[in-house]
N, C-alpha and C positions, 0 to 999 in steps of 0.2 A: 629657448628648450626647459621642457617638464624636467625636475628633480628628477636622477635615474632613467634617465631615458637612455636608449641609443645614440648615435651622431645621424643616421638616416629618418629623423624625424620624430623616434621616440613612440611610434601608432604598435615595435610587435612588444614591446617591453609591459610597455602600457596592457595592449592585449592580453598581455601571459598573466600580468598583474593580476589585472581581474579579471581573466579566464579559473585561475587561481584559486579567488578571494571567494566566486563563486560556488568552486567544486566543495572550497572550506567549509562555506555557507551550509551548503546541501548534506554533507559529513555530520553539522554540529543540529540541522535540525534531522535529522536521520535518528542520531542519539537521543533529542529530547521528546520529538514521538515514540521513539521504542519505551525512554522512562516514562512518558505518560501512560501510556496503551497497558504499562507493568503495572502505576499502581490503578489505575481504572481497571484491570483484570482481579487484581486482586481483592477491590470492593467487592468486585463482582464473583467473589471464590469459585473462580474460571482462569487457566490458563492462557498462555498467551495466544499457544493458538486456536485456543475453543472464542478468546474470543475475533482474532482475526479473521476463520471462516463464519464466523455470528455477522462477523461486517460485509462478512463478499455475500450469507446470505442478505442481509440487509438492504442494501446498493442495490445487488440485481435481483432480486428477489427468487421467486423457487427455482431452484436449481436438481441436477441430479445427484446424486454422490458424486459419479465419476466427475462430469464437470465442476464439482469444486472442490475435489484433491487435484483435477489440474490447473485452475485456476491460485488457487492454494502453496502450490506446488510442494505438496507433502502427499506420502504410499497411501491407497487405495486402503491399507490396511490399519494404519495408523489413522484412517480418520472416522474408522469405527470406532473406537478410539471417543473420539472427540464428537462424532454426533451422538449415541449414550454421551454424554457429560450432558450437550448442549440441550439434550429432551427429556432429561432429571431431573436439570433444574429448571426446565418451562421455557426453556428460549424456544425450542422450537417443536414442526409435527412433521412425522413422518407423516409423508397422505401418498395414497397410488395416485402416478401421472396417467395422469386419461386421456391422451398421445398412444401410450403404452402401457395395459396395466400391468403385466408381470413388473414394472418399472416401481423406482420410488421417488419421492422427489422431498428436498425440506422447504419449511414452510415458515417462515419467523412467525411467533405467535404475538398476537394482537395486541398491543397495549406494551409490553413488557418494555420497548423502542425509545420508551417516558427515562426506564430507569439508567437505558447508555448515555442521553442525552443531559440528565440530569451530570449525571458524573462527568461529564466531556462538555459542561456548561461554561466552566469557566476558561476556556480555551478559545470556543466559537464566540464571545463576547471578546477576546483578545484580538483576535484576525479581524471580528470586525471591525474597530480601534481600527487597526492598525491599513485596513481595507477606507477605510473613509477620510486616510490623507490621501488617497488618489486619485487622479481621474477614473471616467470609463473606458477609453484610451487605453489610462494605464495598466487599470484592469484586464481586463481580452490581453492586452504586451502577457502581466503575468500569469494569469493564467494558462493563457496557449505555452508560455515557454512551461511552467510544471507538465500539462499534459503533453508533452513534447519528453522532458524530462521523466517522467514515470515509464513511458514508450521505450527511451533507452535504457530504464534499469529494467526493464522487460524483457527486449534485448539482448539484454547479457547476461541475463539471468537466463535467458533460453543459448546462450551459445556458450555458458560454462557446460547445463545439462546436455548439448548435443554440437559437443568440439565441431564434430565431423561437416552440419547443414550449413556452421561459418563460415569454410571453406579452409577449415583451418586441421589436423588433425589432434584427436586425444594422445595426452602422454604418454610414453610411453613408459611401464612399472618395469622397474630394474629388480 
């Protein structure tokens, strides 16, 4: 029997410890990625929210301001300032939405992505080194775990914003 395990075979204790270790590692990762993002945004003279929105536009392509606000979880009025700053700094362009001439879409400015990639190159190189130690099957498993974890984070955020839709009542003010 493993040290520190229960008399019933140790699986619940070991599994609990492993689950806890994963949660702690994800918390550490969240902190480190947040600090890295702060440093990158500082080098680019952007606010953290600006960088987050720029990343969403970069990854998803042209987005309407409303879609970007929902994806970033920020109020549309706050997004106006973000868009203005990103446009002034030459990161994005506002263009007419071809599907709705009254609407606007936000496009990344071609060529500016290289500035972001340069600042993220250290992290990208470290991730490549880490991935080199794993088989393709392992990487598929890890990628799936991370996708599911990101989905769980989105679900938890939605539940905080709309607890009634998660089958819970919103907290009562006293």
